[in-house]
N, C-alpha and C positions, 0 to 999 in steps of 0.2 A: 548308478542304476540305484533303483531300489528295490528292497526284496519284492513285492507285488510286481513291478517289472519283470526281475528274474526268474520268479516262479510262473508269471505264465509263458514267456518264453520257453520255460524247459517244458512245462505241460503241453504247448503248441509241438513241440519238438519231439513229442511222445518219450521222454525221459521216462523208464520204466520205475527207478526206486528212486527217492530223493531222499537225505538225509538232512533234515532239520537240525542246528544247535541251538539250545533255547535252552532257556530256565522258567519262560513264561508262556506255558502252554496255553492257556485261555487268551491272551494277547495273540498269539499265532492262531488259534483256532478261529478269532475273531477276524484278524487283517487276512488268513485264506478266505473265509465264506465272503468277505466284502470283494477280494480282489477276482472274485467268480460269478460276482452278480451282473447278471446281462449276459453271462460269457454263455458257452455251451457245455461248460460242466454244470449240470445242475443236480448232481446227486453228490454230497458230503459225509461219509460215515467214519465215525471214531470208535477208536477202541484201545482201551483196557485193558490192564489183567484182572482187575477183580470184578469188574462190572461187565467185561464183556465189549459186545456191538452195543449204542445206544439207539434206537427209534429207526431199528432194522426190519424189511417187510417177510421176513424169514422167521425169526424168533424172538422173543425178548431175550436179553442178557446170552444172545449166541456167542460162541465161545469164550464165555466166562472162566478163568483159568486155564486156558487151552491155547496156545500161540498158534501150536497147526491147524484147530479150528478157525483159527484168527484168518490165516493163508486161504483157506479152503474155502471160507464166505466170499471172497474174491472172486473164485473162479466161478462160483454160483450167481454171483449178480448179474442180471440181464446185461448181455454186451453192447446191445444197441444204445444205452444210454452212456454218456461219459462220467464219469466216475472218480473220484479220489477217497483215496481210505487212509486214514490220519489212524498211524500205530504207536501207542507212548510206551515208553519203556521198554522197548522190545530189544535194545543193544544187548542186553540179558541172555536174548533168546538166541543171538546170530550163532552163536560158537556152537551151539546144538546143533550136531550132523542133522538130523530129523527138518530141521526150521531151513540151514545153510541148503540143503538138497530140494526142498519143498519150493523154496525160492526159485533156486534155480530152475528147475523144472518149468514155473509159472511165464518164465521170461519169455518166451515166444508168444505165448498169451497174449501178455500187455504189451507187445509190440504190434500187435493187428487188431487187439480190441481198445478202444479209448479208456482204459483205466490206468490209474497211477498211486503207486504206495507213497505214500510222506511216513518215515521213521523219524520220530519226535526224542530227544533227550539232551541233556546239557553237557554232554562229553561223547567224545568220537571212539567206537570201538566196534571195528570192521574186518573181520576173519579176512586173511589174503584172499581166499576161492571168491568173495563179493567183491572186493575192493574196487573191480574193472568193470561192475553192474551198477554202481551205487555212486551218484552225484550228492557230495558238499555242499550245503548253502548254511551260511551264516543269519540268525535272522537277530539281528543288533537290538542292545536294548535303547527304549524310546528316544528319538529325536529331537532338538533345541523347538520346532515344531510341533510334535506331538504331545510335548510336556508342556508348552504354551498352552495347546486347548486343553488339556485337562486342568491346569489352574485358571483358566479362563469359566471352564463347568464349575469350578470347586467355588471361584470367587463372585459369581454370578447372582446368588442369593443373600450376600454379605451386603449389610448397610451400608459398609466401608470401603465398598470396591472400588469407590473412584480415588480413593487413596492411594492406591498402588502405581505409582510414577514407573516410566518405561525404564529408568536405569534398577530402582529394585526390582522390578520384573524380571530384568536378563540377569542379576545377581540369582534371584531365589532358581530361575530356569539352570543359571550355570552349576547352582550346589546342587539341582537334584538331578543331574545329567550323572550317569554311572549305577542310577537306581533302576529297580524295575518299576514298571507303572504299578503295579500292585505297593509295591516300598513306599513309594511317592506318595501315592493316596493315604497311606495311613499316618505316613509322618506328618502332611499337609493337615488332615483332620487333627492331628494331636496338635500343632499351632494352633489351629481356631478354636481348638477346647482352651488350650491355654489363653491365647493372645485376642479370641474373638474375631482376629481377622489375619490375612496372610502378607505380612510386611517382612521388614528384615531381619525382625525377630526370628522368622521362620527358618534363616539360614545356619545360626549352632545346632537347632535341632536335627537340621536335615546333616549338618556334616556330623552330628552324632550317630547319625543310621548308617554313614559311611564308615565309622569305626567299626561298627559292628561285621559290617562285611570284610572290612581287611581283617578283623582280631582271627577270622575262621581262614587264613593264610599264613603259612610260617615265611613268607619269602620280605612281605612287609609290614611296618610297623605306621600307623597312624598317628601322628603328633601333633596334639594341641599347642596353639602358638598364642602369645601377645605381646611379645615381642616388635617394635617398630621401626623403621629404617632411620627415625631420628633418633634411638635409642643407640645404634650404631656409631663409634667416634670414628672421626675422618672417613677415609675409603668415598673422598667426593663425587671423582668421575665414576663409579659403581653405581653410586646411589645415582647419579643425576640418569645415565643408561638405565637403571633400572626403571625410575620412575615415569621417565619419557614411555615405557611401554606398560603401565600400570593397566591400560583399558584395551589392551592390544585383543584379550576376546572377547570382545563385546560387539554386540550384533553392528556397531556403528564402524569399529574396523574391520567388519569383513564387508559390509558393504563400499565401503572405502577404498578394498582390494589390497589393504596390507596383508604380508604373507607373516602365519606365524611363526614367531621365534621358536630356535629349538633348545638353547639354552647358554649357561655360560660355565665354564670350567675357572674355579678358583684354585691358584697357587698363592701358598704360603707357609709360615712357621707356623709351629702348634700353638693354639691360645691366641693367634691375629684375629679373630673374630670371623672366619667362613662359615662357621656353622649358624652363626646367631643371625649371619645376611640369609643364610637360606629359610629360616625360621622368620624373617622380619618379610622379606617378600611373598611369603604365604598370607599374610597377615593384613598386610597391606593390599595385595590383589584378592584377599576374600576367596582363597582356593585352600582345598587341601592339602596339606602337606603329608608326603606321604615319604619314610626312608627308608633305604636301601640299604643292608648291607650285605656288599657283595660277597662275603665270605659264605653266606648261606646259602648262593646259587650252587656252589662245589661241595656236591654229593660223592659219596663212595662209591656209587653204581656207576658204572661207564656207559655214558649216554644220556645218566640221569641229570647231570649238568646242563645240558643244552636243552633237555626241556625244562629246567626250573628256569631259565632267561627267558622261555619263550611265554612261561605260565604270568611270570612277572612282569613283561612287556603287555600280557593282555589282560591283567589285572590293572595297571597304569592305566590302560586307555578306555577301559570300560567306565573308571571313572573323570576320564577327562571333561573339561578342565583341570587339572591341579599340578602341584610342582612335586617335582622326583628329586629328592634329595641323595646322590649318590655321597656316600663318606667316604674318604679316605679310598679312594679310588686306585691312587696309585699303589697301596700294598696287594690287592686283588690283580694288577693286571702288569704288575712289576716285569720286567724283562728275563730277571733273573727266576720267578716263579714258574716262566713256560717251559723250562729245558730241563725241568725234574714228574712232569705228572701225566706224561704219552701224550701230549696235547690237548689238554680238557682245558686249558687255560684259553691258548690259540684259538679254539672253536666257540667258547663263552664270548672271547673277545670280538671275536668276527661277527656272531650274530648281534651283539649287542650296539658296535660300532656302525652297522649297516644298517641297523632299528635307527639309532642316531641321524645320520645321515637322509634315511628316506623317509623316516615316519612325516604323518600328515595330519595328527589328530593333535590337539592343545595338551600334548604333554610338556611344562618346561622344566628340564632337565637345569639342577646344579650340580655340579660335580666338584669337590672339594680335593686337595691335592698337598702333601707338605714338598714334596721330591718330585720336581718337573723332570730331573734327568733319568728316574726312574720309571716314569711314562713309555709304554710303547708310541711309535709315529703318527699310529691309526688312529688315537686319539686327537693328539695335535693336528692332525691333517684339517685343512680349511675344509668348512661344512659339516663335522660333526659338531660344533659349537659356534654359535656367534661370535661368541668373545672370548679371549683370555684376560684373567685378568692376573695383576700381581697385588697381593694383598701383604705391604710391607712393614714394618715397624714402624711405630707411629710416629708423628713430628712430635715436636715439644706443645703444638697449639692443640693436635689431635689428642696428646696426652691428658691435657688439662681436660678437653673435654668429656674424655672417657672416665676419669677422675670426678667429675662433674654428674657425669650419667649413676654412676653406682653411689657414689654419696647421697644423689637424690632416691636413689631406691632404697636405701640402706637406714637413710635420717632424712626424709621429706618435710620436716619442719624447719630444725637446722642446717641443711646441707651446707646452706653460704656461709656457717662462721668456719668451715675448714678453708684452708688457704692450698687451691686448688693448683694456684698459679705456681708456688716454691714446692710443692708436690713432683710435677709434671716434670721441672730442671733436674728435681732430684733420681727422678725415674729414670732415667737415662736408657736407652737400648731397650725396655723394656714392653713388652706384647700386652694386649688387652687383658688378656686372662691374670697375665702376672700383675697386672695393676689392680684386679679386683682382688688379687687375693693377698696382696699387701693390707686393703682395710679389712678383710676379713682376719686378717693375723692379730692386726692391734684391737679388733675388736675382742679376740678371745683374751687376749692381756689385759685388755680394761675390765671385762667380765670378771676374770679370775681376782682381780684386785676391788670389785664394786665399785668399780664406777664408770661415767663416760669414757670411749674413747677421743682422742685428740689427732690433733695433725702431726704432733711429736710422735705419738705410736703409730702412724703410718710412715714416718720418716726413718724411724728404728724398724720398721718391718721391710724398706725399701733397702737398710742397708744391709740386712742379713739374709736379702734373695740374691741368687746369681742367677739373670736372665737367661732365657735360652740361646743368644746369640753368643753369649761368651761361650756358653758349652758346647757348641757346635757352629762356631765360625766361618769354617770351611765352607759348608751346604749353603749357609743364609748369604754367601758372597757369592757364590756362583747363581743362586736363584736372581739376585740382584742385579748379576750381571746379565744377564738374561732379559731384566726389566729393562736395564737401561738400554740394551743394543736394539730395542723398539720390536722384540720379537713379539711380545707379550703386553697387554696395556698395563700401566699403572693404576691400581684401585684409588 
């Protein structure tokens, strides 16, 4: 059901007070005006604290800086004409006893006269004595259809309008989702000024605007990504699974009837490349990457942690489609943590896993964990994630590829002069991060001696490095046993 449809139903059912949650006052007012065109509601009055009522028949700026007069105005208006009264920033006055009492006094009047109050604000603050009389409706950010209409309008007068392909159009629309219409207009206007057209070059500009939105919160981080899946050594099964879903959020996939994927849980030892995969997916799918540090959800005030997880969910969904990277989920939701925090972890976990199982908006969750045995069964149960993958220690061929990837990055002109085959054989039991570190250690030594590093320098670094597999062999064996049992897929 659209906002317009729900609003008209509430108006016809004579709901006296409607509380609309939005940050887009102008777009809401425009939407309401369009919704009541050719309907019985012919009068629309808008009040704000600074200017009072505009264009009203009683007195110019009536109710200016006076919320009580704003309510009294509703009583004075002719009761024969159906009317809607939009009150902006009114949540700040609801706690005032005078305002609260006055609203309750006119409720009977609103029931018998065709008058409806619409309170508009960005967040809900309703005192207990009014909760039973107010209906909350959320006015969502622009839909893909609305964004497409705006894109078409902006693109109409450009000389290169015909160059905007359907695929690029979909990608730009996806990038714009989660922004208000005003921000979309500004950011696309910026792209037009720079590139004289709207094309794929607009996407990085749009994502930078989303970074500004995320930076205003303390729960999520917006990550810039340049890594590609081909830069990830090994993990062939996982990469194949991900590549098959590259266009999953496209309009074509939606028309095909495909179900939006929930996400994946990646288990593996530290340094095995779990984080790199999360970054690569966001880059390949051209989606914003949001990183959640689960520890930030847990606040000191009782009840605030549950509120924070709901806020995190709201932010992620407002920016959908996006990739949500939940790093080291096992450390936050381990069974041992739940025994010492008066049930806070359990409540936060319940809210989080319920959302994982029931979410419908395109938020692709990539959760990473080092220890599957410390994770609660609620997370591992089918329906939370589409798949659980085990990212193990790379094989000799995968180690060779990983060495080549890093050598190409550090020495793009001379990387082929290094013996990656020999290095991969010597680096037995090494993770991807440990392989990278052996190159860095070799570079430090060579730089201190004012020369270029060689294969032999890397071999010495390998010899001096103790892989994590030897440091914690028991836990590694347990995780590998899980993978061998078929309970989780090998990446």
